[in-house]
Every structure is written in C-alpha cells, then in structure tokens.
N, C-alpha and C positions, 0 to 999 in steps of 0.2 A: 668537719672531715678525718679518717685515719692511716699510718702514715702506709700500708698497706695498699691503701687505695691509690697512688699513686700507680703505683704496679697494674693496678686493675683497670683504671682510666688509660693506658697512655699504651696500653697491651691491644685496649676494641679501637683507639685510631690507629693506631700504627705495627701492627701483629708483627707485618713481616718486617720493622725493619732490625737492624743487633743496636742490641739495649748493650750488652755489656761484650765488650772481643778481651780474651784472657790469655796468652801464649799464640798458639795456634788454636784456640778457639773462637766459636764468634754464636752467638747465643740473639735470635733476638728475642721483642718480646711478649710471641705469644707458648714462644719457649722457657724463658723465667717463668711470664707467669699460671706454666704448665706443671713446670718442673715441684715449685713454689707451694704451689697448692697440693700435692700428691704430697711433699714431704708437710704437713700440715695434714695435714690427716695418717701417715705412718704417727706426729706427732699424740696425736687424739685419740688412737689407735692403740695407740701405750702407755696411754693411762692419762698424759697432761693435759692439766685443765685450767679455762682464761683466769690467768695471774701468774703464775708457775713460772721461772722463774730460767730458761737458757742457755746455755755459756758458750759462747765460740769461741775456740782455741784452733787458729789455719790460720796459712795465712791466706795474701789475696790471689779470691779462684770465683769463680762462678760455683761452687758447693757456698762456699762464706755466703753471696749475697743468695741465693738459692736458701740456705739454714737461714739466718736474719728476715728473710719477706714469711718463710714458711713458719717461723717461731710470730712473727706479730700475727700472718692471716686463723695459729689455731689460739688467736687469744692470750695466746700466751707474752713475757717480758725476756729481750734479749738483752746480756754480756758479749763485747768482746773481746776478748785476750791479748795479750801484747804478745810477741809471737816468741818475745825473751821474757818472759816471767818465768821466774824459779818453782820449783816442791812446795815449798813454801807458802807462801803469798797466792801461786792454784788454792790449797786447803785453805789458805786463811777465806776469799775470797767466795770459793765454794761454801764456806761453810755459815762465812755474811751472811748470805742472802737465800738461803734454805735454799739454794737449786736444784731442780728437779732433773736435769739434764747438762748434757753436752756433747757438743759436736765437733771433731775432730779427724784431724789427722796423721798415719802409721809412725811419721816424725815423734811427732806427740803422746800417741795412746801408751807407751809405758809409765808417763808423768800421768798420765789421766788414771791410769787406775790404780795405780799409788797414793792417789788426791783418792778416792773411790773409795779406798779405807775405812778416808780418816774422815768422809763426809757425809756425814747419815744420814744426810737427805737424798741423795742423788738415788735415782735408778734406772736413770736411762744413760747410754752412751755409742754415741751414732759416729762411725770412719769412714769416713770416705780414701778408696781407696780398693788395693786388692785385700779381698780375702781371707786368702791362702797365704800371706805374709803374720798375720796373727790371727790359730785355730783354737789354744790353746784356752784363754781369758775367761775366768771363772771370779766372777758374772760375764755372762757374754757380753761381746759389743754386737751390732746391730750395722750390716753395712749400706753406707749409706745407700751406692750404683743400683742395689739388691733389694730396700727393702723400698716393699708396697706396703701399700694401707687395703681396710678386708673388702675398703669400699660402701663401709658403711659411712663414717664419722659425721658429720654433722660441722657441716663448717660455715654456719647461720647463726656461729660468733656473734651474744649480742654486746661487741662494745662502742665503748663510748670515749666523744676523746676527751675528756679527766682522766681514764686509764694510763695509768705505766707499760710503757714503748721501752723502752730501752732505760738502763744502771750502764753508766761509765763511774769506771770508779778512777777515782784520780786521790796522788796523794794528801794527808791529810795530817797535823802540826802533828800528831804523837807518836805517829813517824810507821801510823794504818791506815789502809785506804782507805777510802769510803766512797758509797756507792751516791754517785748524784744522778736520785730518780728525775727522769723526763720524759711528762706526757706525750699522746699525741698531741694533744692541738703544744703542745713546746714547741715539737721536731717542725709538725706542718706549718707556724708559725712566723719557727728559724729561717727555717723552707723559705718560703713565701719570698719575704722579709730581703735576704741575698738575692733568690732569684731575681729578684725587682732587678734591685740598685747593681748588678752583673748585666742587666740584660737581656739575657738568657731564652733561646727560644729549642726548639727540637731544631735546628737546623746547629746544632752545637757539637763537635766533639772534642771530649774532654779525654786528657791522660792524667792516672792517678799512680804513682808510686808513693806518698801515704798508706800506713795500715789502714785499715778499716777501725782498729782498734783506736787508733788517734782523733777522734769527735771528725778533727778537721778534714782528715782521710776517710771516716766514711758519711759524714756530710758530699761526698763529695759522688756516691754511689742515690744516695735518698735522693737529692738534688735532679743525679741524671735524669733520672728513674718517672721526677718530677714533673717533666716539663717533656720529657721523650727526647733526651738529647743518648745517641751513643758514646758511652765512656769505657777508654783505654785502662784496664787496672790492668796496671805491673804490678809484681812482684815485690819487688823491691826502686830503690835506684844503687842497686850498685855498680852496674854497668852502664854508665851516662850515656856511651859512646849509644849502646842498644833503645837508650834515651828515648836520644838524638833522634834517629834512624823512624821511630815509632811517629814519633810528631811531623816528623813532614811523610812516611807512609799512609799515615793515616787523613793525613792532612788536621791533625792535631787545630779547634780552636782557642781551649779553652786549658788556660798551664798554673793549678794550682803548686804549689808549692812553699820550699819552709831557709830559711836563713845559708843552710850547709845544703843547699840541693843548689844552688843562684849563687856559692860560691864555690861551688865545683865547676859547676858551668862554664863560669865567666875566666877561671884558668886552664881549661879544653885550648890549646893551639891548635893553631887555622883553622876555629873554627868561625866556618861560614855564614852573614848575618842572613842572607837568604830564604838558609833551610828551614827559618823560622817565619816567614814572610803572612803564613794566610794566618797564625796566631793572634785574634783580633783583641785576645785577655790575661794579666797576668796577677794573680792577686800572693800575696803574701801576712801570711799574719807568723805567732810566736814571737821572733823579738821583729825592733822595727826593723831597719830596713836603712845601713848609715845614708848619705843622702849618692855620699863617691861608686858606692855600687847600685842605687835604685840608677843615678845617673846613666853604667854599662849596663845593663841589662833593658837601660830604654834605644842605646845602642844597639842591641843582640838585638831583642824582639821591635822591632824600628815600626813597627806597623798597628803594635801591638800596647795597648792603655794599661800600666799600672799599677792596683790594688792595692795599696800598702792599710793594712786592716788589725783591728784588737776583738779580744777578744778571753774570755775565758768559759773553762765545764759548764761552769750552774747558768749562766743564759746561752750559749752555743756565740752566738757575734755580736758585740756589743757596737762598733764602727768603722764606717770606714771612710776611707780620702779622698775623694773621688778624684781624677784624674787631671785634669784643667786645677787643681791645689798644688801639684806635686816642687814646682817650681818658687812657689810663692809663703809655703809653709814645710817645707820637706823635714820636719824636725817629729812631726803630725799623726797624732795615729785616729784624723776627721773628729763627726761627728756621727753619731746613735745613728744606724738604723732607721729602713720604714719603723713603724706602726710600733717606735718604741721611746725612753724618756731615760733620758739619761742628765744626772748633775754632777757639779762636785758638788760640796758640804760641808761644812764645819760638823764639831764631834755632837754639836745638840741637832743635825739634822738640818743646820737655812746654810743657801746656795752662799756660797762664797763668790765677792768679785772675783772679774776677770786679775789672771797672773796668781793669788791667793795660793793657799797647798791645801787640798780637801780631799772626801775623800771621795772615788764617784763608783755615785749610785744607780738602782738600772729599774729600771718599770717597766713589765713590757709580760706578752701572755712568752713567747721563749725561757721568763725566768725559771729553772727548776722550779721544780712541788717540791723540793727541799731533800738531805743524803741521807738515804737506807737507813731506816731505824735507828736514826744519833736525833735525838728531837731540838739535845742543848743544842749543838752543835748551828745547828738547822735555824732556832730559833734569834741563834747569833748574826747567820749572817744574814737573813727573813727575816725582817721589823717593820711594825704599820704604820704605812707611810702617812704625810699632813689627813685623809682622809680615811675612814675607819674597813674600805672596803679596799685598801691599796695594798700591794704587797710590795717592799722596795729589798731587793738585794742588793749588801754591801757588799763590796769586790773586794775590801782592804789593798784596794791600788789606789797610790798618794797622785795624785793630776792637778795641772792647773790648766785653765779654757781661756781665748780669746775673749776680744768684744765681737768676733762674731762664732763663741760657742766649741771652737774647734779647740782640741782635744792631745792633749802634751806630755805628756807617764812621767814625771817624778820615781817612782821604790813602791816596791811594796812595805803595804804597814805592818809584819806579822813578820816569820822567818823562814817562812816556802819561798824554797828558792822560782825561776822554770828557769825551765834551760830544753832548748829545744820546741816552744811553746808543753812542754809537758810538764806538771808540777812535781818539786822530787822535797820529801820532807828531809829534811838535813837529819835528824829525830831518827831518822829509819834507816839513812846511810850507817851514824854514827855505829845505833844497832849492832850492824853487819863489821865495822872495823873494829871494833871493839873483843870481835867472836874473835882475833889476827891472838898469837897468844904472846907477841913479844911488846904489843900495846897493853899501855901503862892509861892510858888516857888519849880523846881522841871528841875534837869539833869540825863541822862544817859548818862553811859560808859561800858563799854565794859572789862568784867577782867578776866587774864586769868584763865581757865579750863583744869582737863590734857582729858577733855573726850570729852566739848562740841563745842571745841578750844575758842570759847568766850562767856561766862557768859553775860547773863543782870544788874549791877545793874544800879536803881535808889538813887539818894543823892536828900533828897525830907526838904523842910522847912515848919512846918507847919505854920500853922496862928496862928493866936498869938489863946492864951488859949484852945489849942483841943489838947486833949490828944490821937491822932490820932497813929492809931498802923501799923506794918510795917505789919502785918495778913489782913488789912482794904485798905495796898493796892496792894498787890497782889492779892487779893480778885476782888476788881473793875475790877483792870486789865484783872483777868483771863473772865470779862464776858464782856470785851469789846475788847479783840485780840487773836489773832490766840495765838496756844499755844507757840511756839518757843519766840515767839514776849514777855511772858510773864518773867516782872523780879524776876530773882532769891534770887537777897538779896537789901535789903533798908538798908536806911542811912541815918538817923535824924540828919540834923545840923541846929546851929543858924541863920549862911550867908551863899548863895554861892561865889564864888568869883569874879571879873566883868572886864572884860578888860574893856581897856583905854576911851572904848565909851560909856560904863557904863552898858554891855553884858554881861550876865553870861557867863563864859569862861572854856567851855566844856574842854578846853586844860587845864584846873590849875588842873580841876578833876580829870580827867582820869593820870596826873601824879602827883597826891597824893596820890589816891587806889595803882598805881604801886609802889611804892616809902615811903606811909604810914607818909608821911610829909606835913605840910599847905603850903601851896601855900599864897604868900604874894600879 
C-alpha cells in the first residue's frame, strides 16, 4: 500500500465526511482528494518527476495537507520544515536533499527566495496566498490558489511501497541535520501499528496542535486520513483556551500532546473536567510524563485512557504503555508496539537480563531506510541482526527491562540532547554561540527537566573584559536557532575542563551539571 492511498480509499468510502478542520475551513475527503490530485498534476506539469524532493514550509493548514498528499500522488518525496527554521539551515537542507520544489506561504516567501539563489537544484516555488502581495519575484512564483494543470499530466505513477515517501530532518552529532529517509512501507507499517493499539476508528475526532514538521504531528494527519477520521488541525498551541474550546465544540475524542502542552493545561485556572468528558484517549511522547502529572491528567481527562509512549524519528514509534499498566509501572514507557521487535542488548548485540542496562534496538518494517546520502552514519545506526536478512536499528538509548518485558529509559549513549521530543545537536548550538563576539568558549549539555525531558544548558566563557549576559546569549540563539534548540539556562565560567588532548570535555561538564561538583 502507498501512503496517498490512505486518502484515496477514505475519499471513496466517506466522500462527504469532513477530513480536516482548520480555523473556519472544513474540507471533506472528496475535496481533499480532488485538491491534492490537481496539485499533483501541477507538480508534474512543471517538471517534477518521481523521486524528486519537494519541501513544504508552511504553518499547519489545509494547504499543507493538500501539498503533502499531492507530492506523494506525483510520485515525489515530501519534507516539512519547521516554521521557526532559519535561512542558513533552510539552505543547507535544500542543498543536502537536492530539493527541486518548495511549497510555502507569503510570510516565508522572502526567505525561500533567498535560499533559492543558494540552492542549485531548486526549480519551482509554489506559494499559497494572495498573488498581488508579491508580484515582482524573479524567478517567478507559482501561486497555489490559482495553479491549474494542463490536464495532460499522467497521475498513473508506478510507485511501489519501497520508494521514499518522506525525509524528516533531525539533528546529527556533527552539528548538521540529517535526513531520516522513510519509505511508504515504513509509514504504512507505523501508522497501522499505532492506530491498532490506540483502537482508532472513523468515528474519532483528533485534535492536533503539534507542527506537521514534527513527526508526531505529521502522523496525526496521516493516521487520521488512514482511518477516515476527522482531524482538527490547529495552527499552534499558542492559545490554550481556544484549544480547550475546540475540544468541546468539535467533540474531540483523541488528544495527542507533549509534556509542555499538558503542563499548561494543568496550570489553567478553574478548568472544568466535564469539558473533556468526550475524550476517549490522550497520548504523550517526547519526554516521559512524571507520575504526578499522569495522575493530574487522569483527573482532568476523567473518561480517557492515557497512553505514555516512546519513539524516535528513525522508526517513528518504539513502545507504548497500556493504560491499565499506569499504576503498576508509572515510570515505564511500555513494550514494543504491534509488528515490531524490541530488545535491550549489550555491546556484542546479545540480550541482557532483566534489570541490566543495555542499548535498546528495534527490528521491524517501521525502521527507516537510512540517512539521506550518509552511508557511514546509516551503517552505524542500522546493523545486521542475528539472521542475515535482519536490519536492526541501534537507538543509542540506554534502557532496562523488567521480567515481563516492560522498558525503562536510563539515558542517551551519545551527546545528542532530546528536548521537547526533538533531537538537538550540542555542536549546532555551540556553533551559533561561538558567533557571539564576546564568547571565548562554550559547551552545551542537556540537563534533566520534568517537562522537557532534557533542557538545554550553555556553559560559556566570556572574552576578556566582556560583560556578556545570559539574556544576550539566549536572545542571539533565538535569532539564529529554532525554538526547541534555544538554551534554557546559561552559566558563565572562567574556564572549561579539557580532555588530555586539549579539547573541551563535554562529558566532564555534563557530570558537573548533574553532581554540582567541579571535575578536575
């Protein structure tokens, strides 16, 4: 099965049912299917060919949903950018994947056009919105709302489920993002497994305030369309009272969220639990929810099942904790989801006994194809299994398991920080901090945070005579980095610990932040 067939089948079975609600717009399955088909024809008419990469830089919107399915119908590969992406990272990714097209909105158009000059492969820019706002762009821009196909495009694209459906860029240890390459089979497999354990049906109404650039948010769209449900697509979680109103107004049954969202909801005054009595399930990923937060959520969503989950972009989802296990195992992230094998192994790849720390490895059709154009990093993450045909994903996360196979997160093996469900490369944040003239040296580490999982901390050495402040460091990072990469804390020191070879020892700094003791 191909991912775009989710939409084709739902449009046949439920043509008049509302597929997506965004703001005041309500789009049926027939309309979404028709619009994405026309958009696919436009892409083909303008030279896009099977396998070409088409990027999407847009807020959560109907147009973004149309573009995703339209790109897939054209046999191309989509990637969705964060709305907070900066110009240099946009240029890097466009060049890294050789994108030939970008779909965007007027608010991002200037940045896209600047990137267009640096991205040699980029042939086509499609913009949603009023074409009279930007009439002087050179090369010209195709306007989404007015784009018409010639009617000659052949949509009978001979795609197979092994073809690349999407690239999802995530931080790498070198400081440069890398593209997680996922096939149609990867997405179909993950979406089938997740909707199975969540017991999703066409009667579900799912609200999504997570960005479509975040795989957790993206899958809300893909899974909703797969099962023929209705997706309430919010632009963001910036207005939590409106989010609550939407839940009641649209009779929402499914609420996916992250710890930061739930923390805000639980802090809202005089919130009546009866507003959420129609909610059937609540899901959480990113960071594990503290048991105290879980109990508060159960009182707020008193009729809902709470699912605590764990995953990573390279395989979408690893595990879920059945709601009936919350009281018995409040700190567990559950067991592997359907159609997937998970193990905790030692350095030789052999399973370790219960209670012993080892690396979590995953085998299944949800495991990515690899990292785009990064064979060495792919080989490090995906290795042969006990049988020659097995491809085993080594997550880099340390876990224990109990006698019944339930998993418990211990820590990351590498330097990557996982904050708000996103992977953050310390090297990338350090590179930006070093651009500040008054910085002599800097190192970035992750620190435990009950809501974020890990928060980002920058330890900075000022240049001689500088009065650089933490606010200035954070402000500069905010101007150059995406929101989830901005340090929450900044500490100033006179010097940083060094390795025997004279390099800054991130490990020593990490240890100091955890123990409060200076490592010599």
